[in-house]
N, C-alpha and C positions, 0 to 999 in steps of 0.2 A: 603261281608256283613263287615260290620267290626267287631273283636272282641273286647266284652266288659271282663277286667278282671272276672278272677271270685275269691271269698272272703267267707272262711267261715263264719257261724254265732260271730265264738268269735270274731273276727279281726273287727266286726264296735261294737261290745261291747265298752263302753266305761269305761274305769277302774276310779275309787276311787283317784282323784285326791289330797286329804288331804293326802290319805296313801303316796301317792308317795313325796308330800314333804314333808312330816317327812323322811320318810324312805332315800331321799337325804340327810335330814340337819344330820340327827345320821349319815350318813356314813359318812358326810364331816368331825363330833365332831370326831369319833371314827381315822377316819386316823389324825388328827392330833394327839392326844391323845397318836397315834403312834411314833411320834416325841422323844417320851423319850424312848425307845427300845435300841436294844445292837446292834446298828450298828455304821460304823466307818463312816466317812467323810460326805458330805453336797449335793451330790449327790441324795438320797435316803429323804433328808429334803428337796429339792427342790422340786420332785415328786410329794410328799408328801403334800404339803403346795398344788401346784399348783391344781395338781385332785382337794383337796380342796373346792377351789376358783376357779371351771371350776364349781363348782356342785351348790357349792352354784348363782355362778351367772346361772345359766341355771333357777333354780325355783327363781331370782328373774328377771329374762328380761322377764318369764310365766307370776311373777304375775302380773307386768306393761304394758304386749301385753294384759291379760286377764279386766285390769281394767278400759281398754281405747278400746275396744272392738274393738280391732284386728285380736284378735283371738276367734275359737265360745268357748261359755263353755259348750256346750256339749261334746266333745271330751278329 
């Protein structure tokens, strides 16, 4: 007998995509504002910029995939 995975009801409930996008863009903006801080060297700058670009990239890829119908709109 094959075992089926067990899911909690909250796991199947779709989240609010609009607030997730706003949160990701807002977090990226805050990370870029953190460039003007009291740190020395460029290692922190590279991580802050890289992570902010990655967040924006994920949002853009999600928008493009949903627009082209390659990702379902219900989840």
